[in-house]
DOZA-18105 format. One record per residue (C-alpha): residue in three letters; x, y, z. Coordinates in pm, 1 decimal, padded with zeros to 6 digits. Example, Ala and Ser with C-alpha at 12.3 -4.5 7.8 and 13.67 -1.06 7.14 Angstrom:
<nodes>
  res        px        py        pz
  Ala   01230.0  -00450.0   00780.0
  Ser   01367.0  -00106.0   00714.0
</nodes>
This chain:
<nodes>
  res        px        py        pz
  Met   01477.4  -07958.1   05949.4
  Asn   01525.8  -07619.5   06113.1
  Asn   01665.9  -07344.8   05892.0
  Glu   01958.6  -07286.0   06126.5
  Ile   02052.5  -07654.8   06109.1
  Glu   02041.9  -07646.5   05730.1
  Trp   02271.6  -07345.0   05747.1
  Leu   02516.3  -07525.7   05974.8
  Leu   02516.3  -07828.8   05744.5
  Glu   02631.6  -07634.2   05440.4
  Glu   02937.0  -07798.1   05287.2
  Thr   03122.7  -07466.5   05270.6
  Asn   03217.7  -07506.7   05638.2
  Pro   03313.5  -07870.9   05704.5
  Leu   03426.0  -07788.0   06060.5
  Val   03076.1  -07687.2   06163.3
  Arg   02909.7  -07947.2   05941.6
  Tyr   03106.2  -08227.6   06111.3
  His   03018.7  -08114.4   06463.2
  Thr   02655.6  -08051.4   06374.0
  Leu   02619.9  -08401.7   06232.4
  Thr   02786.4  -08572.7   06527.0
  Glu   02686.1  -08359.7   06827.0
  Leu   02349.9  -08209.4   06734.7
  Leu   02209.6  -08478.3   06505.9
  Asp   02387.7  -08773.9   06672.0
  Arg   02509.7  -08925.6   06348.6
  Pro   02765.2  -09208.3   06402.0
  Leu   03131.1  -09162.3   06312.9
  Asn   03108.9  -09423.9   06037.0
  Asp   02830.6  -09232.7   05862.6
  Pro   02947.8  -09141.4   05508.2
  Asp   02855.0  -08773.9   05552.1
  Val   03039.3  -08760.9   05884.3
  Arg   03353.0  -08919.0   05739.9
  Glu   03348.2  -08685.5   05442.0
  Ser   03302.5  -08376.4   05658.0
  Leu   03582.8  -08489.3   05891.5
  Thr   03823.3  -08512.2   05600.2
  Gly   03707.0  -08173.6   05481.2
  Met   03750.9  -08020.4   05827.0
  Ile   04112.5  -08133.5   05857.1
  Asn   04195.9  -08015.3   05506.8
  Ser   04018.1  -07679.1   05523.2
  Pro   04056.8  -07354.6   05720.0
  Pro   04096.0  -07295.2   06005.2
  Ile   04230.9  -07640.8   06100.5
  His   04442.2  -07682.1   05788.2
  Asn   04591.9  -07335.9   05842.9
  Ile   04712.0  -07444.7   06186.4
  Phe   04848.6  -07781.9   06079.3
  Arg   05046.8  -07643.5   05788.1
  Lys   05242.7  -07425.9   06032.4
  Gln   05330.8  -07721.5   06254.2
  Asn   05695.1  -07828.3   06270.6
  Asp   05810.0  -08187.9   06230.2
  Asp   05862.2  -08215.9   06607.2
  Gly   05496.9  -08133.2   06670.5
  Gly   05543.1  -07776.4   06792.7
  Phe   05509.8  -07435.4   06632.3
  Leu   05827.3  -07267.0   06757.7
  Gln   06017.2  -07032.0   06526.9
  Glu   06367.5  -06896.5   06585.8
  Thr   06249.8  -06540.2   06533.8
  Gln   06009.9  -06588.7   06823.0
  Val   06289.0  -06704.1   07054.2
  Lys   06497.6  -06397.2   06972.3
  Arg   06211.5  -06169.8   07068.1
  Trp   06037.5  -06347.6   07356.5
  Gly   06307.1  -06580.1   07492.8
  Lys   06196.0  -06850.8   07735.9
  Trp   05828.9  -06765.6   07694.2
  Ala   05858.2  -06846.5   07324.9
  Gln   06050.1  -07168.7   07392.2
  Phe   05784.0  -07263.5   07643.3
  Gly   05516.0  -07203.3   07381.1
  Tyr   05315.6  -06918.0   07532.2
  Leu   05434.6  -06622.9   07323.8
  Pro   05352.1  -06479.9   07081.2
  Lys   04978.6  -06474.5   07123.8
  Tyr   04809.4  -06637.1   06934.6
  Lys   05065.8  -06821.1   06724.2
  Ala   05272.6  -07005.7   06982.6
  Thr   05235.8  -07378.9   07042.2
  Ile   05014.8  -07365.9   07351.2
  Trp   04758.7  -07154.7   07169.8
  Gln   04739.8  -07395.7   06877.5
  Ala   04673.9  -07676.8   07124.4
  His   04409.6  -07465.0   07294.7
  Phe   04235.0  -07393.3   06963.8
  Leu   04255.4  -07751.3   06836.2
  Ala   04115.4  -07885.0   07164.0
  Gln   03797.1  -07690.2   07098.9
  Val   03715.1  -07919.9   06806.8
  Asn   03683.9  -08297.3   06792.9
  Ile   03979.1  -08415.3   06588.6
  Pro   04029.8  -08793.7   06618.2
  Lys   04280.9  -08879.2   06888.7
  Asp   04480.3  -09102.2   06655.2
  Asn   04555.3  -08815.0   06418.3
  Ser   04935.2  -08812.2   06377.7
  Arg   04962.6  -08433.9   06404.4
  Ile   04760.1  -08430.4   06723.8
  Gln   04977.5  -08706.4   06871.3
  Lys   05297.5  -08517.4   06785.5
  Leu   05158.7  -08199.0   06936.7
  Gly   05067.6  -08379.9   07257.3
  Glu   05413.3  -08530.0   07300.3
  Tyr   05569.4  -08191.9   07229.0
  Leu   05359.6  -08031.0   07503.3
  Phe   05475.4  -08287.7   07757.8
  Lys   05839.1  -08218.0   07668.0
  Thr   05820.7  -07838.8   07669.1
  Thr   05550.1  -07734.1   07915.6
  Tyr   05552.0  -07990.4   08196.8
  Asp   05755.6  -07907.3   08507.5
  Lys   05864.2  -08233.4   08672.3
  Glu   05978.8  -08057.6   08987.8
  Thr   05642.3  -07898.3   09068.2
  Gly   05418.3  -08149.4   08892.4
  Lys   05227.1  -07896.8   08684.2
  Phe   05224.7  -07737.3   08342.3
  Gly   05373.0  -07390.2   08311.5
  Leu   05680.3  -07180.7   08382.7
  Asp   05500.4  -06987.0   08651.8
  Ile   05196.1  -07038.8   08872.2
  Met   04928.7  -06986.7   08608.3
  Thr   04623.8  -07184.9   08709.4
  Cys   04434.1  -07121.1   08388.1
  Leu   04728.3  -07241.8   08178.4
  Asn   04777.9  -07558.3   08383.3
  Ser   04409.1  -07636.1   08341.4
  Tyr   04375.8  -07571.4   07971.0
  Ile   04683.7  -07778.5   07891.3
  Ile   04531.5  -08061.9   08096.6
  Tyr   04208.5  -08016.0   07902.7
  Ala   04382.1  -08017.4   07564.3
  Leu   04593.1  -08324.6   07638.5
  Cys   04289.2  -08515.6   07762.1
  Lys   04101.9  -08421.5   07445.0
  Phe   04404.0  -08546.2   07247.8
  Gly   04390.9  -08887.3   07415.9
  Phe   04663.9  -08853.0   07680.5
  Glu   04434.3  -08859.9   07984.0
  Lys   04604.2  -09165.5   08137.5
  Arg   04955.2  -09020.8   08139.5
  Pro   05107.5  -08976.0   08488.2
  Glu   05180.6  -08609.7   08413.4
  Ile   04807.3  -08546.0   08377.5
  Lys   04740.7  -08705.2   08714.6
  Lys   05008.8  -08497.5   08886.0
  Ala   04902.6  -08170.2   08722.7
  Phe   04537.3  -08230.9   08807.4
  Asn   04625.0  -08322.9   09166.4
  Phe   04826.7  -08000.8   09190.1
  Gln   04516.2  -07806.7   09094.2
  Val   04299.8  -08000.3   09339.2
  Gln   04546.4  -07941.7   09622.6
  Tyr   04597.1  -07568.5   09574.9
  Gln   04285.4  -07432.6   09401.6
  Arg   04128.5  -07143.8   09594.2
  Phe   03780.3  -06988.8   09606.1
  Asp   03823.2  -06654.0   09779.2
  Asp   03636.0  -06322.9   09769.7
  Gly   03896.6  -06095.7   09920.7
  Glu   03891.8  -06187.0   10286.8
  Trp   04189.4  -06427.3   10262.1
  Ile   04548.0  -06307.6   10287.8
  Pro   04763.7  -06565.0   10107.1
  Pro   05094.1  -06678.9   10256.7
  Lys   05407.7  -06577.6   10075.0
  Lys   05531.8  -06933.7   10048.7
  Trp   05502.7  -07127.0   09722.2
  Pro   05272.3  -07156.9   09533.0
  Tyr   05113.6  -06841.2   09671.8
  Asn   05262.9  -06495.0   09671.4
  Gly   05090.8  -06303.4   09947.9
  Glu   04872.2  -06009.8   09849.9
  Glu   05066.6  -05974.1   09526.8
  Gly   04946.9  -06311.5   09403.0
  His   04788.6  -06296.3   09059.0
  Cys   04597.3  -06624.1   09038.7
  Trp   04558.4  -06703.2   09407.0
  Gly   04567.8  -06362.3   09565.8
  Pro   04300.1  -06241.0   09807.7
  Val   04057.9  -06286.7   09517.9
  Ser   04058.3  -06612.7   09323.6
  Cys   04088.2  -06562.4   08948.7
  Tyr   03757.9  -06619.0   08768.2
  Val   03939.5  -06744.0   08458.1
  Gly   04138.5  -06996.5   08658.4
  Ile   03827.6  -07136.7   08824.5
  Thr   03632.1  -07171.0   08499.7
  Gln   03925.9  -07341.0   08328.8
  Phe   03965.3  -07580.6   08621.5
  Val   03594.9  -07668.1   08616.3
  Arg   03619.2  -07745.5   08245.3
  Thr   03894.9  -08001.3   08308.5
  Leu   03643.8  -08193.5   08519.4
  Thr   03457.0  -08281.8   08199.5
  Val   03754.3  -08465.5   08047.8
  Val   03976.6  -08611.4   08321.8
  Pro   03928.4  -08986.4   08378.3
  Asp   03710.8  -09105.8   08666.4
  Ser   04019.6  -09257.2   08828.8
  Leu   04141.4  -08904.6   08911.6
  Met   03820.6  -08808.0   09087.8
  Thr   03933.1  -08885.4   09441.4
  Lys   03736.2  -08780.5   09748.0
  Glu   03947.2  -08464.9   09760.6
  Ala   03879.4  -08392.2   09394.1
  Ala   03506.1  -08444.6   09444.3
  Val   03505.0  -08192.9   09729.2
  Val   03691.7  -07934.1   09522.1
  Lys   03457.6  -08000.1   09228.7
  Glu   03153.3  -07919.3   09441.2
  Arg   03321.3  -07609.6   09584.1
  Ala   03407.0  -07486.6   09235.1
  Ile   03055.2  -07540.5   09102.9
  Thr   02903.5  -07376.2   09409.7
  Phe   03140.1  -07081.2   09371.4
  Leu   03048.1  -07026.0   09005.2
  Leu   02676.0  -07057.0   09068.4
  Gly   02694.5  -06832.7   09372.7
  His   02884.7  -06559.1   09194.8
  Gly   02698.6  -06575.6   08867.0
  Ile   02811.6  -06691.1   08524.2
  Ile   02732.5  -06364.8   08347.8
  Arg   02797.1  -06125.3   08634.7
  Arg   03024.4  -06162.9   08931.4
  Lys   02855.5  -06084.8   09261.1
  Trp   03137.8  -05934.1   09466.5
  Glu   03130.1  -05774.1   09809.1
  Met   03453.7  -05591.8   09724.4
  Lys   03642.9  -05679.3   10040.9
  Phe   03981.3  -05606.4   09885.3
  Arg   04192.9  -05322.6   09752.7
  Lys   04144.1  -05254.1   09385.0
  Ser   04516.3  -05186.8   09346.8
  Leu   04604.1  -05554.4   09398.5
  Pro   04706.7  -05763.6   09093.8
  Cys   04418.6  -06003.4   09157.5
  Tyr   04168.2  -05726.2   09089.1
  Arg   04242.3  -05698.0   08717.3
  Asn   03913.5  -05710.7   08530.0
  His   03960.8  -06044.2   08356.9
  Arg   04032.3  -06203.2   08693.5
  Thr   03721.4  -06076.7   08871.0
  Glu   03462.1  -06034.7   08595.4
  Pro   03327.4  -06281.5   08338.4
  Asp   03373.5  -06198.8   07971.1
  Leu   03024.1  -06161.3   07826.6
  Asn   03135.2  -06172.5   07463.3
  Leu   03088.8  -06477.9   07241.5
  Trp   03421.3  -06592.9   07098.6
  Ala   03537.7  -06794.0   06797.4
  Pro   03767.8  -06950.7   06899.3
  Met   03808.2  -06891.9   07272.1
  Thr   04136.7  -06782.0   07425.7
  Phe   04206.7  -06829.3   07797.6
  Leu   03872.3  -06656.2   07856.1
  Leu   03581.8  -06898.9   07845.5
  Asp   03268.6  -06730.5   07717.6
  Pro   02917.5  -06766.7   07868.7
  Ile   02828.1  -07047.5   07627.8
  Glu   03129.0  -07252.7   07737.6
  Val   03089.5  -07196.2   08110.9
  Thr   02718.4  -07276.4   08095.4
  Ser   02777.4  -07584.9   07879.8
  Thr   03047.4  -07704.7   08118.4
  Leu   02819.4  -07682.3   08420.6
  Leu   02542.0  -07862.8   08233.5
  Gln   02786.3  -08139.4   08137.0
  Leu   02873.6  -08178.9   08503.6
  Gly   02510.9  -08239.7   08590.8
  Val   02403.3  -07895.6   08707.9
  Pro   02027.3  -07860.7   08640.1
  Ala   01935.2  -07615.8   08365.0
  Ser   01717.9  -07428.1   08613.4
  Asn   02032.1  -07338.6   08810.6
  Val   02189.5  -07166.0   08508.7
  Glu   01868.2  -07011.5   08374.6
  Glu   02005.0  -06658.7   08399.6
  Ala   02299.3  -06747.6   08175.5
  Ile   02083.5  -06938.3   07925.2
  Thr   01843.5  -06644.1   07900.6
  Phe   02136.0  -06408.3   07848.7
  Ile   02277.1  -06621.3   07565.4
  Leu   01934.0  -06650.8   07403.8
  Ser   01901.9  -06271.8   07417.2
  Lys   02195.1  -06253.0   07175.6
  Arg   02020.2  -06473.2   06919.2
  Lys   01907.2  -06299.3   06601.6
  Glu   01559.9  -06333.2   06453.1
  Asn   01686.5  -06597.4   06209.6
  Asn   01807.8  -06812.0   06503.6
  Arg   02173.7  -06736.5   06440.4
  Trp   02436.3  -06589.2   06668.7
  Val   02706.9  -06332.0   06594.7
  Val   03071.3  -06370.9   06692.5
  Glu   03158.3  -06076.5   06914.7
  Lys   03528.6  -06135.8   06972.9
  Val   03799.4  -06306.5   06768.5
  Pro   04164.9  -06348.3   06872.0
  Ser   04412.1  -06140.6   06677.0
  Ala   04699.7  -06274.5   06467.8
  Met   04591.6  -06636.9   06435.6
  Tyr   04688.8  -06889.8   06169.4
  Gly   04331.1  -06931.1   06051.7
  Ser   04011.8  -06729.7   06074.6
  Trp   03705.2  -06870.1   06250.8
  Gly   03490.7  -06579.1   06135.2
  Lys   03475.6  -06201.3   06127.4
  Lys   03384.7  -06000.7   06433.0
  Gly   03028.8  -05872.9   06423.4
  Glu   02906.4  -06121.4   06163.3
  Glu   02678.9  -06423.2   06191.1
  Asn   02896.9  -06716.1   06286.8
  Lys   02831.8  -07084.5   06233.8
  Trp   03072.5  -07200.9   06505.0
  Val   02916.3  -06978.1   06771.6
  Thr   02568.1  -07080.3   06658.1
  Phe   02660.9  -07448.6   06677.4
  Arg   02798.9  -07403.9   07029.4
  Ala   02486.4  -07219.1   07142.7
  Leu   02261.4  -07494.1   07005.5
  Lys   02478.6  -07758.3   07170.1
  Met   02433.9  -07575.5   07500.5
  Leu   02056.9  -07577.6   07448.6
  Lys   02072.3  -07950.5   07376.9
  Leu   02257.2  -08007.6   07704.0
  Ala   01982.9  -07807.8   07874.4
  Gly   01713.2  -08020.7   07711.2
  Arg   01587.3  -07734.6   07496.1
  Phe   01705.7  -07828.9   07149.6
  Glu   01444.2  -07931.5   06898.8
  Asn   01527.7  -08042.4   06547.8
</nodes>
């Protein structure tokens, strides 16, 4: 067995051990080691740290948060990274069984507090990345057949844009003219990557002809602009809200866990899951491999601040990042154990 796999299988980190057994080594869920590591994962940091902060209603809202951040706290977005939406986003990055009672409570809470029946999407405002990563989380939690998921996904399919600066958006809803943040003259990179990731979890029944067309446009857009560098012609004014760096440039850091920014490992893995040939994402794979240390381990380069549980220290070798990189290589047909 490879040394890096032995490292990932150490019992000191049941989160990584569980995912290594099931996703890299293809061990079945009824395997004794898998079952033991699953129990350990749920009862150990960082997952246990999140669950112990969960309220009986499934959310993570605190009165002190409401006093400071008002509706954005009640909605579950603020404070970063302790509000409810962020806990869902973090938990969706791991494979907790869908029948887990805490996961089920969290899912129901999200439907009650984040879904807008009038517009058929998740979010207080037009935030395409947020709508997508709530869809992703709820599908991972086992709610993929709920009508709210269908409506929110259809909203994204109907309005998602892929623009480089030549388009002047109308001022009518859901756009906001040149002042649009997500769908301004330049389409937000984060929003597109988050939307593409939802395509890996939504049920086949939602993949209508319209959805299939948007899927191909999204994949073509990402491949054409580059996963690790955005190839812009700069046809727009840099003073516009849509030109903020995180909207027009990919984040090249490796995260544990990810926030609304999907790192190169995640974007590459997503495209591979959707059937994109490894040769089409070779530049990104080579870039990720360039970050690998001589001992075949990767370092975590960014960690969110003020979380309920640590996933590792910035600048140190990280088992979760290493697992994700190896999983990406497996999807690309380049993993050997």
